[in-house]
C-alpha positions as CSV (number, residue, x, y, z in Angstrom):
1,X,-0.2,-0.2,0.0
2,X,1.5,3.1,-1.3
3,X,1.3,6.1,1.2
4,X,0.1,9.8,0.1
5,X,2.7,12.2,1.4
6,X,1.0,14.7,3.6
7,X,3.7,16.8,5.2
8,X,3.5,20.2,3.9
9,X,6.7,21.5,3.6
10,X,7.5,18.4,1.7
11,X,4.6,19.0,-0.8
12,X,6.0,22.0,-1.6
13,X,9.4,20.6,-1.7
14,X,8.4,18.1,-4.2
15,X,7.0,20.8,-6.5
16,X,10.1,21.9,-6.7
17,X,12.5,19.0,-7.5
18,X,10.0,17.8,-10.3
19,X,10.6,21.2,-11.9
20,X,14.1,21.1,-11.9
21,X,13.9,17.5,-12.8
22,X,11.3,18.9,-15.9
23,X,14.3,21.3,-17.1
24,X,17.4,18.8,-16.5
25,X,19.0,20.4,-13.2
26,X,18.6,18.2,-10.3
27,X,22.1,17.1,-9.6
28,X,21.4,14.0,-7.5
29,X,24.3,12.4,-6.3
30,X,24.2,9.0,-4.4
31,X,25.6,9.0,-0.7
32,X,27.7,5.6,-1.6
33,X,27.4,3.3,-4.3
34,X,24.7,0.9,-3.6
35,X,22.7,2.3,-0.6
36,X,19.7,4.1,-2.3
37,X,20.0,7.0,-0.8
38,X,20.5,10.3,-3.5
39,X,21.5,13.3,-2.2
40,X,21.7,16.8,-3.2
41,X,21.6,20.3,-1.3
42,X,22.0,24.6,-1.1
43,X,22.3,26.9,1.2
44,X,19.8,28.9,3.0
45,X,20.1,31.6,5.6
46,X,23.6,30.7,5.5
47,X,23.3,27.1,6.6
48,X,23.5,24.2,4.3
49,X,20.2,22.4,3.6
50,X,20.4,18.3,2.9
51,X,17.3,16.9,0.5
52,X,17.7,13.3,1.0
53,X,15.6,10.6,-1.0
54,X,16.2,7.3,0.3
55,X,15.0,4.4,-2.2
56,X,14.8,1.8,0.4
57,X,12.1,2.8,2.3
58,X,10.4,5.6,-0.2
59,X,11.0,8.0,1.7
60,X,12.6,12.3,1.4
61,X,14.4,13.9,4.9
62,X,15.2,17.8,4.1
63,X,17.6,19.0,6.6
64,X,18.4,22.9,7.9
65,X,21.8,22.5,9.2
66,X,20.7,19.4,11.7
67,X,17.1,20.3,11.9
68,X,14.3,18.7,10.1
69,X,12.5,20.3,7.5
70,X,10.5,18.3,6.4
71,X,10.2,14.1,6.0
72,X,7.9,12.1,4.3
73,X,6.9,9.0,2.3
74,X,7.5,8.9,-1.4
75,X,5.0,7.1,-3.8
76,X,7.1,4.7,-6.3
77,X,6.0,7.1,-9.5
78,X,7.0,9.7,-8.2
79,X,10.5,8.7,-6.9
80,X,10.9,7.4,-10.2
81,X,10.3,10.1,-11.8
82,X,12.9,12.5,-9.4
83,X,15.5,9.9,-10.2
84,X,15.0,10.1,-13.9
85,X,13.5,6.4,-14.7
86,X,10.7,8.2,-15.8
87,X,9.7,11.2,-17.9
88,X,8.3,13.6,-16.2
89,X,4.2,14.5,-16.5
90,X,3.5,17.2,-19.2
91,X,1.6,19.2,-16.6
92,X,4.8,20.2,-14.9
93,X,6.3,23.2,-15.6
94,X,9.8,24.0,-16.0
95,X,11.5,26.2,-14.1
96,X,15.6,27.5,-13.6
97,X,17.5,26.3,-11.2
98,X,17.8,29.8,-10.0
99,X,14.3,30.1,-9.5
100,X,13.2,26.2,-7.8
101,X,16.3,27.2,-4.9
102,X,14.6,30.6,-4.5
103,X,11.5,29.4,-3.8
104,X,13.1,26.1,-1.4
105,X,14.7,29.0,0.4
106,X,11.2,30.4,0.5
107,X,9.8,27.0,1.9
108,X,12.8,26.7,4.5
109,X,12.2,30.1,5.8
110,X,8.3,29.6,6.1
111,X,9.4,26.5,7.8
112,X,11.7,28.6,10.6
113,X,9.1,30.9,10.7
114,X,7.1,28.3,11.8
115,X,9.7,27.2,14.6
116,X,10.3,30.1,16.2
117,X,12.3,28.7,19.2
118,X,15.0,26.5,17.5
119,X,15.8,30.1,15.9
120,X,15.5,32.3,19.7
121,X,18.1,34.3,20.5
122,X,18.5,36.1,24.0
123,X,17.3,39.2,24.6
124,X,20.0,42.3,23.8
């Protein structure tokens, strides 16, 4: 039985990853040959953002530095599209890498706004 992703941040990230794949700009790298974990990253708010697609358990994990932004199941068909095994559906619009990264930075910023305790600073 395939689980449907419900994490709102993961759903938004899937959309951007599909747009990157549609424009042939998704440079996934396998973490170690044969492990089935494909990784891609960028920076947001001065910290690394890591996107891990795990084919062994069909899930996505997104981290901003050490904090989990999103974790969700990935339907097998979507995983195949993201890994380039199947073509991207025609209804997915293409975007440049810069546009997608800018949109993903907004997603991470929204996540940070929803988690203020992680980023609280002592009063000056």
